[in-house]
DRENTOR-105172 format. One record per atom (N, C-alpha, C): atom name; x, y, z. Coordinates in nm, 2 decimals, decimal comma, always signed. Layout:
# residues N
(CA; (X; Y; Z))
...
# end
This chain:
# residues 146
(N; (+12,64; +9,90; +8,65))
(CA; (+12,68; +9,85; +8,78))
(C; (+12,56; +9,83; +8,86))
(N; (+12,55; +9,71; +8,92))
(CA; (+12,43; +9,67; +9,00))
(C; (+12,45; +9,73; +9,14))
(N; (+12,34; +9,79; +9,19))
(CA; (+12,33; +9,85; +9,32))
(C; (+12,30; +9,74; +9,43))
(N; (+12,38; +9,74; +9,53))
(CA; (+12,36; +9,65; +9,65))
(C; (+12,26; +9,71; +9,74))
(N; (+12,16; +9,62; +9,77))
(CA; (+12,05; +9,67; +9,87))
(C; (+12,11; +9,69; +10,01))
(N; (+12,08; +9,80; +10,06))
(CA; (+12,12; +9,83; +10,20))
(C; (+12,03; +9,76; +10,30))
(N; (+12,08; +9,70; +10,40))
(CA; (+12,00; +9,63; +10,50))
(C; (+11,99; +9,71; +10,62))
(N; (+11,87; +9,73; +10,67))
(CA; (+11,84; +9,80; +10,80))
(C; (+11,72; +9,74; +10,86))
(N; (+11,67; +9,80; +10,97))
(CA; (+11,55; +9,75; +11,04))
(C; (+11,43; +9,73; +10,95))
(N; (+11,41; +9,82; +10,85))
(CA; (+11,30; +9,82; +10,76))
(C; (+11,31; +9,70; +10,66))
(N; (+11,42; +9,65; +10,65))
(CA; (+11,44; +9,53; +10,56))
(C; (+11,41; +9,40; +10,63))
(N; (+11,39; +9,40; +10,76))
(CA; (+11,37; +9,28; +10,84))
(C; (+11,22; +9,26; +10,85))
(N; (+11,17; +9,16; +10,78))
(CA; (+11,03; +9,13; +10,79))
(C; (+10,99; +9,08; +10,93))
(N; (+11,08; +9,02; +11,00))
(CA; (+11,05; +8,97; +11,13))
(C; (+11,02; +9,09; +11,22))
(N; (+11,09; +9,20; +11,21))
(CA; (+11,07; +9,32; +11,29))
(C; (+10,96; +9,41; +11,24))
(N; (+10,98; +9,45; +11,11))
(CA; (+10,88; +9,55; +11,06))
(C; (+10,75; +9,48; +11,02))
(N; (+10,76; +9,35; +10,98))
(CA; (+10,63; +9,28; +10,95))
(C; (+10,54; +9,27; +11,07))
(N; (+10,60; +9,25; +11,19))
(CA; (+10,52; +9,25; +11,31))
(C; (+10,45; +9,38; +11,34))
(N; (+10,51; +9,49; +11,29))
(CA; (+10,45; +9,62; +11,32))
(C; (+10,36; +9,67; +11,21))
(N; (+10,35; +9,59; +11,10))
(CA; (+10,27; +9,63; +10,98))
(C; (+10,12; +9,62; +11,02))
(N; (+10,05; +9,73; +11,01))
(CA; (+9,91; +9,73; +11,02))
(C; (+9,84; +9,68; +10,90))
(N; (+9,88; +9,73; +10,78))
(CA; (+9,82; +9,70; +10,66))
(C; (+9,91; +9,72; +10,54))
(N; (+9,91; +9,63; +10,45))
(CA; (+9,98; +9,64; +10,32))
(C; (+9,88; +9,69; +10,22))
(N; (+9,92; +9,80; +10,15))
(CA; (+9,84; +9,85; +10,04))
(C; (+9,92; +9,85; +9,91))
(N; (+9,90; +9,74; +9,84))
(CA; (+9,98; +9,72; +9,72))
(C; (+10,13; +9,71; +9,75))
(N; (+10,21; +9,80; +9,71))
(CA; (+10,35; +9,80; +9,73))
(C; (+10,40; +9,88; +9,85))
(N; (+10,30; +9,93; +9,93))
(CA; (+10,33; +10,01; +10,05))
(C; (+10,28; +9,94; +10,17))
(N; (+10,33; +9,98; +10,28))
(CA; (+10,28; +9,94; +10,41))
(C; (+10,26; +10,05; +10,51))
(N; (+10,16; +10,04; +10,59))
(CA; (+10,13; +10,13; +10,70))
(C; (+10,18; +10,06; +10,82))
(N; (+10,26; +10,12; +10,90))
(CA; (+10,33; +10,06; +11,02))
(C; (+10,30; +10,14; +11,14))
(N; (+10,28; +10,07; +11,25))
(CA; (+10,27; +10,14; +11,38))
(C; (+10,41; +10,17; +11,43))
(N; (+10,43; +10,29; +11,49))
(CA; (+10,56; +10,33; +11,54))
(C; (+10,59; +10,27; +11,67))
(N; (+10,71; +10,21; +11,68))
(CA; (+10,75; +10,15; +11,81))
(C; (+10,78; +10,27; +11,91))
(N; (+10,85; +10,37; +11,87))
(CA; (+10,88; +10,48; +11,95))
(C; (+10,80; +10,60; +11,89))
(N; (+10,69; +10,64; +11,95))
(CA; (+10,60; +10,74; +11,89))
(C; (+10,59; +10,87; +11,96))
(N; (+10,56; +10,97; +11,89))
(CA; (+10,52; +11,10; +11,95))
(C; (+10,38; +11,10; +11,99))
(N; (+10,30; +11,02; +11,94))
(CA; (+10,16; +11,02; +11,96))
(C; (+10,11; +10,87; +11,95))
(N; (+10,00; +10,84; +12,01))
(CA; (+9,94; +10,70; +12,00))
(C; (+9,92; +10,67; +11,85))
(N; (+9,88; +10,77; +11,77))
(CA; (+9,85; +10,74; +11,63))
(C; (+9,97; +10,80; +11,54))
(N; (+10,09; +10,77; +11,57))
(CA; (+10,21; +10,80; +11,49))
(C; (+10,23; +10,68; +11,41))
(N; (+10,22; +10,70; +11,27))
(CA; (+10,23; +10,59; +11,18))
(C; (+10,35; +10,61; +11,09))
(N; (+10,40; +10,51; +11,03))
(CA; (+10,51; +10,51; +10,93))
(C; (+10,44; +10,46; +10,80))
(N; (+10,48; +10,52; +10,69))
(CA; (+10,44; +10,47; +10,56))
(C; (+10,57; +10,44; +10,48))
(N; (+10,58; +10,33; +10,42))
(CA; (+10,70; +10,29; +10,35))
(C; (+10,68; +10,19; +10,24))
(N; (+10,76; +10,20; +10,14))
(CA; (+10,75; +10,10; +10,03))
(C; (+10,80; +9,96; +10,09))
(N; (+10,74; +9,86; +10,04))
(CA; (+10,78; +9,72; +10,08))
(C; (+10,92; +9,69; +10,02))
(N; (+10,94; +9,73; +9,89))
(CA; (+11,08; +9,71; +9,83))
(C; (+11,17; +9,82; +9,89))
(N; (+11,29; +9,78; +9,90))
(CA; (+11,39; +9,88; +9,96))
(C; (+11,41; +9,99; +9,86))
(N; (+11,39; +10,11; +9,91))
(CA; (+11,41; +10,24; +9,83))
(C; (+11,48; +10,33; +9,93))
(N; (+11,58; +10,40; +9,88))
(CA; (+11,65; +10,49; +9,96))
(C; (+11,60; +10,63; +9,94))
(N; (+11,53; +10,66; +9,83))
(CA; (+11,49; +10,79; +9,79))
(C; (+11,36; +10,79; +9,73))
(N; (+11,29; +10,90; +9,74))
(CA; (+11,16; +10,92; +9,68))
(C; (+11,17; +10,91; +9,53))
(N; (+11,28; +10,95; +9,47))
(CA; (+11,30; +10,95; +9,33))
(C; (+11,32; +10,81; +9,27))
(N; (+11,33; +10,71; +9,36))
(CA; (+11,34; +10,57; +9,32))
(C; (+11,21; +10,50; +9,31))
(N; (+11,10; +10,57; +9,35))
(CA; (+10,97; +10,50; +9,35))
(C; (+10,92; +10,48; +9,21))
(N; (+10,85; +10,37; +9,19))
(CA; (+10,79; +10,34; +9,06))
(C; (+10,65; +10,41; +9,05))
(N; (+10,59; +10,42; +8,94))
(CA; (+10,46; +10,48; +8,92))
(C; (+10,36; +10,40; +9,01))
(N; (+10,37; +10,27; +9,01))
(CA; (+10,28; +10,19; +9,10))
(C; (+10,29; +10,23; +9,24))
(N; (+10,42; +10,24; +9,29))
(CA; (+10,44; +10,27; +9,43))
(C; (+10,39; +10,41; +9,46))
(N; (+10,40; +10,51; +9,37))
(CA; (+10,35; +10,64; +9,39))
(C; (+10,19; +10,64; +9,41))
(N; (+10,13; +10,56; +9,32))
(CA; (+9,99; +10,54; +9,33))
(C; (+9,94; +10,48; +9,46))
(N; (+10,01; +10,37; +9,50))
(CA; (+9,99; +10,31; +9,63))
(C; (+10,01; +10,40; +9,75))
(N; (+10,12; +10,48; +9,74))
(CA; (+10,15; +10,57; +9,84))
(C; (+10,04; +10,67; +9,86))
(N; (+9,98; +10,73; +9,76))
(CA; (+9,87; +10,82; +9,77))
(C; (+9,75; +10,76; +9,83))
(N; (+9,72; +10,63; +9,79))
(CA; (+9,60; +10,56; +9,84))
(C; (+9,62; +10,53; +9,99))
(N; (+9,74; +10,50; +10,03))
(CA; (+9,77; +10,47; +10,17))
(C; (+9,76; +10,60; +10,26))
(N; (+9,81; +10,71; +10,20))
(CA; (+9,80; +10,84; +10,27))
(C; (+9,65; +10,87; +10,29))
(N; (+9,57; +10,85; +10,19))
(CA; (+9,43; +10,87; +10,20))
(C; (+9,37; +10,79; +10,31))
(N; (+9,41; +10,66; +10,33))
(CA; (+9,36; +10,58; +10,43))
(C; (+9,40; +10,64; +10,57))
(N; (+9,52; +10,68; +10,58))
(CA; (+9,57; +10,74; +10,71))
(C; (+9,49; +10,87; +10,74))
(N; (+9,47; +10,95; +10,64))
(CA; (+9,39; +11,07; +10,66))
(C; (+9,25; +11,04; +10,70))
(N; (+9,18; +10,94; +10,64))
(CA; (+9,05; +10,90; +10,68))
(C; (+9,05; +10,84; +10,83))
(N; (+9,15; +10,77; +10,86))
(CA; (+9,16; +10,72; +11,00))
(C; (+9,17; +10,84; +11,10))
(N; (+9,25; +10,94; +11,07))
(CA; (+9,26; +11,06; +11,16))
(C; (+9,12; +11,13; +11,17))
(N; (+9,06; +11,15; +11,05))
(CA; (+8,93; +11,21; +11,05))
(C; (+8,83; +11,14; +11,14))
(N; (+8,83; +11,01; +11,13))
(CA; (+8,74; +10,92; +11,21))
(C; (+8,77; +10,94; +11,36))
(N; (+8,89; +10,98; +11,40))
(CA; (+8,92; +11,00; +11,54))
(C; (+8,92; +11,15; +11,58))
(N; (+8,86; +11,23; +11,50))
(CA; (+8,85; +11,37; +11,53))
(C; (+8,98; +11,45; +11,52))
(N; (+9,07; +11,40; +11,45))
(CA; (+9,20; +11,47; +11,43))
(C; (+9,19; +11,55; +11,29))
(N; (+9,20; +11,68; +11,30))
(CA; (+9,17; +11,76; +11,18))
(C; (+9,29; +11,80; +11,10))
(N; (+9,41; +11,75; +11,14))
(CA; (+9,53; +11,78; +11,07))
(C; (+9,64; +11,69; +11,11))
(N; (+9,74; +11,67; +11,02))
(CA; (+9,85; +11,58; +11,05))
(C; (+9,98; +11,64; +10,98))
(N; (+10,09; +11,59; +11,02))
(CA; (+10,22; +11,62; +10,96))
(C; (+10,27; +11,50; +10,89))
(N; (+10,32; +11,51; +10,77))
(CA; (+10,38; +11,41; +10,70))
(C; (+10,53; +11,45; +10,69))
(N; (+10,61; +11,37; +10,75))
(CA; (+10,75; +11,40; +10,77))
(C; (+10,85; +11,30; +10,70))
(N; (+10,93; +11,35; +10,62))
(CA; (+11,04; +11,27; +10,56))
(C; (+11,17; +11,34; +10,58))
(N; (+11,26; +11,27; +10,64))
(CA; (+11,39; +11,33; +10,66))
(C; (+11,48; +11,28; +10,54))
(N; (+11,54; +11,37; +10,47))
(CA; (+11,62; +11,34; +10,36))
(C; (+11,77; +11,38; +10,38))
(N; (+11,85; +11,28; +10,40))
(CA; (+12,00; +11,30; +10,42))
(C; (+12,03; +11,31; +10,56))
(N; (+12,16; +11,28; +10,59))
(CA; (+12,21; +11,29; +10,73))
(C; (+12,20; +11,42; +10,79))
(N; (+12,21; +11,53; +10,71))
(CA; (+12,21; +11,66; +10,75))
(C; (+12,07; +11,70; +10,81))
(N; (+11,97; +11,62; +10,77))
(CA; (+11,83; +11,64; +10,82))
(C; (+11,80; +11,55; +10,94))
(N; (+11,90; +11,47; +10,97))
(CA; (+11,88; +11,38; +11,09))
(C; (+11,84; +11,24; +11,05))
(N; (+11,84; +11,21; +10,92))
(CA; (+11,80; +11,07; +10,88))
(C; (+11,91; +10,97; +10,92))
(N; (+11,86; +10,87; +10,99))
(CA; (+11,95; +10,76; +11,03))
(C; (+11,93; +10,63; +10,97))
(N; (+11,81; +10,61; +10,91))
(CA; (+11,77; +10,48; +10,84))
(C; (+11,77; +10,51; +10,69))
(N; (+11,84; +10,43; +10,61))
(CA; (+11,85; +10,45; +10,47))
(C; (+11,74; +10,38; +10,39))
(N; (+11,62; +10,37; +10,45))
(CA; (+11,51; +10,31; +10,38))
(C; (+11,40; +10,42; +10,38))
(N; (+11,35; +10,46; +10,26))
(CA; (+11,25; +10,56; +10,24))
(C; (+11,13; +10,53; +10,33))
(N; (+11,09; +10,63; +10,41))
(CA; (+10,97; +10,62; +10,49))
(C; (+10,93; +10,76; +10,53))
(N; (+10,80; +10,77; +10,56))
(CA; (+10,74; +10,89; +10,61))
(C; (+10,68; +10,87; +10,74))
(N; (+10,69; +10,97; +10,83))
(CA; (+10,62; +10,97; +10,96))
(C; (+10,49; +11,04; +10,94))
(N; (+10,38; +10,99; +10,99))
(CA; (+10,26; +11,06; +11,00))
(C; (+10,22; +11,08; +11,15))
(N; (+10,22; +11,21; +11,18))
(CA; (+10,20; +11,25; +11,32))
(C; (+10,08; +11,34; +11,33))
(N; (+9,98; +11,32; +11,41))
(CA; (+9,87; +11,41; +11,43))
(C; (+9,92; +11,55; +11,47))
(N; (+9,86; +11,65; +11,41))
(CA; (+9,90; +11,79; +11,45))
(C; (+10,02; +11,85; +11,37))
(N; (+10,08; +11,95; +11,43))
(CA; (+10,19; +12,02; +11,37))
(C; (+10,32; +11,94; +11,38))
(N; (+10,40; +11,96; +11,28))
(CA; (+10,53; +11,89; +11,27))
(C; (+10,63; +11,94; +11,38))
(N; (+10,61; +12,05; +11,44))
(CA; (+10,70; +12,09; +11,54))
(C; (+10,69; +12,01; +11,67))
(N; (+10,60; +11,91; +11,67))
(CA; (+10,59; +11,82; +11,79))
(C; (+10,67; +11,69; +11,76))
(N; (+10,72; +11,68; +11,64))
(CA; (+10,80; +11,56; +11,60))
(C; (+10,93; +11,56; +11,67))
(N; (+10,97; +11,45; +11,73))
(CA; (+11,10; +11,44; +11,80))
(C; (+11,18; +11,34; +11,71))
(N; (+11,29; +11,39; +11,65))
(CA; (+11,37; +11,31; +11,56))
(C; (+11,43; +11,19; +11,63))
(N; (+11,48; +11,21; +11,75))
(CA; (+11,54; +11,11; +11,83))
(C; (+11,44; +11,02; +11,90))
(N; (+11,43; +10,89; +11,86))
(CA; (+11,33; +10,80; +11,92))
(C; (+11,34; +10,80; +12,07))
(N; (+11,45; +10,83; +12,13))
(CA; (+11,47; +10,83; +12,28))
(C; (+11,39; +10,94; +12,34))
(N; (+11,37; +11,05; +12,26))
(CA; (+11,29; +11,17; +12,31))
(C; (+11,14; +11,15; +12,29))
(N; (+11,10; +11,05; +12,22))
(CA; (+10,95; +11,03; +12,20))
(C; (+10,89; +10,98; +12,32))
(N; (+10,76; +11,02; +12,35))
(CA; (+10,70; +10,99; +12,47))
(C; (+10,65; +10,84; +12,48))
(N; (+10,62; +10,78; +12,37))
(CA; (+10,56; +10,65; +12,37))
(C; (+10,66; +10,54; +12,32))
(N; (+10,69; +10,45; +12,41))
(CA; (+10,78; +10,34; +12,38))
(C; (+10,71; +10,21; +12,40))
(N; (+10,70; +10,13; +12,30))
(CA; (+10,62; +10,00; +12,30))
(C; (+10,72; +9,88; +12,29))
(N; (+10,69; +9,78; +12,38))
(CA; (+10,76; +9,66; +12,37))
(C; (+10,69; +9,57; +12,26))
(N; (+10,74; +9,45; +12,24))
(CA; (+10,68; +9,36; +12,14))
(C; (+10,54; +9,33; +12,16))
(N; (+10,50; +9,30; +12,29))
(CA; (+10,36; +9,26; +12,32))
(C; (+10,27; +9,38; +12,30))
(N; (+10,32; +9,50; +12,34))
(CA; (+10,24; +9,62; +12,32))
(C; (+10,22; +9,65; +12,17))
(N; (+10,32; +9,63; +12,09))
(CA; (+10,31; +9,65; +11,95))
(C; (+10,21; +9,55; +11,89))
(N; (+10,21; +9,43; +11,93))
(CA; (+10,11; +9,33; +11,88))
(C; (+9,97; +9,37; +11,91))
(N; (+9,95; +9,42; +12,03))
(CA; (+9,82; +9,47; +12,07))
(C; (+9,77; +9,59; +11,99))
(N; (+9,87; +9,68; +11,97))
(CA; (+9,84; +9,80; +11,89))
(C; (+9,80; +9,77; +11,75))
(N; (+9,88; +9,68; +11,68))
(CA; (+9,86; +9,64; +11,55))
(C; (+9,73; +9,57; +11,53))
(N; (+9,70; +9,47; +11,62))
(CA; (+9,58; +9,40; +11,62))
(C; (+9,46; +9,48; +11,64))
(N; (+9,47; +9,59; +11,72))
(CA; (+9,35; +9,68; +11,74))
(C; (+9,33; +9,77; +11,62))
(N; (+9,44; +9,81; +11,55))
(CA; (+9,42; +9,91; +11,44))
(C; (+9,39; +9,84; +11,31))
(N; (+9,43; +9,72; +11,29))
(CA; (+9,41; +9,66; +11,16))
(C; (+9,27; +9,65; +11,12))
(N; (+9,17; +9,61; +11,20))
(CA; (+9,03; +9,61; +11,15))
(C; (+8,98; +9,74; +11,11))
(N; (+9,02; +9,85; +11,18))
(CA; (+8,97; +9,98; +11,15))
(C; (+9,03; +10,02; +11,01))
(N; (+9,16; +10,00; +10,99))
(CA; (+9,21; +10,03; +10,86))
(C; (+9,16; +9,94; +10,75))
(N; (+9,13; +9,82; +10,77))
(CA; (+9,06; +9,73; +10,67))
(C; (+8,93; +9,79; +10,63))
(N; (+8,85; +9,83; +10,73))
(CA; (+8,72; +9,89; +10,71))
(C; (+8,73; +10,02; +10,63))
(N; (+8,83; +10,10; +10,66))
(CA; (+8,85; +10,22; +10,58))
(C; (+8,88; +10,19; +10,43))
(N; (+8,97; +10,09; +10,41))
(CA; (+9,00; +10,04; +10,28))
(C; (+8,88; +10,00; +10,20))
(N; (+8,79; +9,92; +10,27))
(CA; (+8,67; +9,88; +10,20))
(C; (+8,58; +9,99; +10,16))
(N; (+8,58; +10,10; +10,24))
(CA; (+8,50; +10,22; +10,20))
(C; (+8,56; +10,30; +10,09))
(N; (+8,69; +10,30; +10,09))
(CA; (+8,76; +10,38; +9,98))
(C; (+8,76; +10,31; +9,85))
(N; (+8,75; +10,18; +9,84))
(CA; (+8,76; +10,11; +9,71))
(C; (+8,63; +10,12; +9,63))
# end
C-alpha cells in the first residue's frame, strides 16, 4: 500500500524555501518565523518525513553535519549550549506532521511550544533580511567544516 504524502507548511517551497538559510545535502537549516530567540533555528529533511525512523542513512549523515554547523554557529556567537527539541506525537504538542527539530540557545525550558507565545515574530521582509544575513556565516562555517 502506497503512503500518501501529508502536505503542510514545511512541504511548501514558497514558504519554507524563503526561510531556508542553507541546504546541507538532504537537510535544510531554516530560520524560525516565530522564535524564542534570535538564533532559533529549525532543522528538517527536504523530503517529507513524519518520523525520525523514516530517515535514510544519507539523511542521518546530513542531519549530523547540519547540527555540527549549528553548533559551530552558536560557538562563534558565544553561546555555550543549546537545546535540540523534537516533539513526537500530538500528546507532546506536535501540530505539524513533518519531522523537524528546533534548535534554541540555552535550556529547553525556555522553549514555548505555542508560536503565539514566542517573543520574536517576523514578517516576510524581516525573514528575508534574517536569512540573507545568516546565510554567508553558515556558508563560511560549512567551508571550514569540509
